[in-house]
C-alpha positions in Angstrom: 158.5 -10.4 -86.1 156.0 -10.9 -83.0 156.4 -14.3 -81.9 154.1 -15.5 -80.3 153.6 -18.5 -77.4 152.0 -21.0 -80.0 154.9 -20.1 -82.3 157.2 -21.0 -79.6 155.9 -24.7 -79.2 155.6 -25.1 -82.9 159.2 -24.9 -83.5 161.5 -27.6 -84.6 164.9 -27.9 -84.5 167.0 -30.0 -86.3 169.0 -32.7 -85.1 172.9 -31.5 -85.2 174.9 -35.3 -85.7 177.3 -34.8 -83.0 176.9 -33.0 -80.0 172.7 -32.8 -80.8 170.4 -31.3 -78.3 167.8 -32.9 -76.5 164.9 -33.3 -78.3 162.9 -32.6 -74.6 165.0 -30.2 -72.8 164.2 -28.2 -76.4 160.5 -29.2 -75.6 160.5 -28.4 -72.0 162.0 -25.2 -72.9 160.2 -24.6 -75.7 157.0 -25.0 -73.5 158.4 -23.4 -70.4 158.8 -19.5 -73.0 155.7 -20.3 -73.9 154.0 -20.0 -70.7 156.0 -17.3 -69.4 155.3 -15.4 -73.0 151.7 -16.4 -72.2 152.0 -14.8 -68.5 153.7 -11.2 -69.5 151.0 -11.2 -72.4 148.2 -11.5 -70.7 149.8 -9.1 -68.1 150.2 -6.6 -71.2 146.4 -7.0 -72.0 146.2 -6.4 -68.1 148.0 -3.2 -67.9 146.9 -2.2 -71.5 143.3 -2.7 -70.0 144.3 -1.2 -66.3 145.9 1.7 -68.7 142.6 3.2 -70.7 140.6 2.7 -67.6 143.1 5.3 -65.7 142.8 7.1 -68.5 139.2 7.3 -68.8 139.3 7.6 -65.6 141.1 10.5 -65.6 139.1 12.1 -68.7 136.2 12.0 -67.2 138.0 13.6 -64.3 139.4 16.8 -66.3 135.4 17.0 -67.6 134.1 16.9 -64.3 137.2 19.7 -63.2 136.4 21.5 -66.3 132.3 21.7 -65.4 133.1 23.1 -61.7 135.4 25.6 -63.1 133.0 26.1 -65.4 130.9 27.0 -62.7 132.3 28.5 -60.6 133.2 31.1 -62.9 129.6 31.4 -63.8 128.7 32.1 -60.0 131.4 34.8 -59.9 129.8 36.2 -62.1 126.5 35.7 -61.4 127.1 37.2 -58.2 129.1 40.1 -59.6 125.9 40.7 -61.4 123.9 40.3 -58.1 125.8 42.8 -56.3 125.6 45.1 -59.6 122.6 45.1 -59.8 122.0 44.9 -55.9 123.3 48.4 -56.2 121.6 50.5 -58.8 118.7 49.4 -56.5 119.8 50.5 -54.3 120.3 53.7 -56.2 117.5 53.8 -57.5 115.3 53.7 -53.8 117.8 56.2 -52.8 117.1 58.6 -55.4 113.5 58.0 -55.1 113.7 58.5 -51.5 115.1 62.0 -52.7 112.8 62.5 -54.8 110.0 62.3 -53.0 111.9 63.9 -49.6 112.4 67.3 -52.7 108.3 66.6 -53.2 107.1 66.4 -49.7 109.4 69.6 -49.1 108.1 71.4 -51.8 104.5 70.5 -51.1 105.0 71.4 -47.4 106.4 74.5 -48.2 103.2 75.0 -50.8 100.9 75.0 -48.0 103.4 76.9 -46.1 103.1 80.5 -47.8 98.9 79.3 -48.7 98.7 79.3 -44.7 100.8 82.6 -44.6 99.4 83.9 -47.4 95.8 82.7 -45.4 96.7 84.5 -42.2 97.7 87.7 -44.6 94.0 87.8 -46.4 92.4 87.5 -42.7 94.1 89.9 -40.9 93.3 93.0 -44.1 89.9 91.3 -44.3 89.2 91.8 -40.4 91.0 95.1 -41.0 88.7 95.9 -43.7 86.1 94.8 -41.2 87.2 96.9 -38.5 87.9 100.1 -40.7 84.1 99.6 -42.1 82.8 99.3 -38.6 84.2 101.6 -36.9 83.3 103.7 -40.1 79.2 102.8 -39.6 79.3 103.3 -36.4 81.2 106.4 -36.9 78.1 107.2 -39.0 75.4 106.1 -36.7 77.3 108.5 -33.8 76.7 111.3 -36.8 73.0 110.7 -37.1 72.3 110.6 -34.2 74.4 113.8 -33.2 72.1 115.5 -36.2 68.4 113.6 -35.3 69.0 115.6 -32.3 68.9 113.4 -29.2 68.3 114.6 -25.6 71.2 112.6 -24.4 75.4 114.1 -26.4 76.7 110.8 -27.5 79.8 111.1 -26.9 83.1 110.9 -30.5 84.6 107.8 -28.6 84.5 104.1 -30.0 85.1 101.3 -27.3 88.2 100.9 -26.6 88.5 97.7 -28.1 87.8 99.2 -31.3 89.4 102.3 -30.9 93.1 100.4 -30.0 92.9 98.7 -33.5 
């Protein structure tokens, strides 16, 4: 059974016939014990309240710590994802640049082939023109010879025409 300060104050003692106790001393003792118990109970209540507050603070800081750890993990994951995304984008950019370079190279080669074909075609046309022109001149020269011109025409071509 737990005693409260009021239980101690209200406790009564029987008187003994011989050698009894002093009622005043017992009452004074009861008051002292009650005051000491009151003090202990108050102190105990304060300690419990303090303990509860400290427990609440520890719980609060534990939740904050968990939140911070969670946020840190999320930040690490986000950073890893950002690095991976940056790598993928960089790879994509490099592949796109390679593709463009190949396209440009192929286009340049195609243009070069076209220019070479144009040059060869123009050379063939020039050679054909020169041959046709030489044949035309030869034809005129033969006609002039056959028409009987007073001065004979030599059958030579001008130096620019005979070199080709």
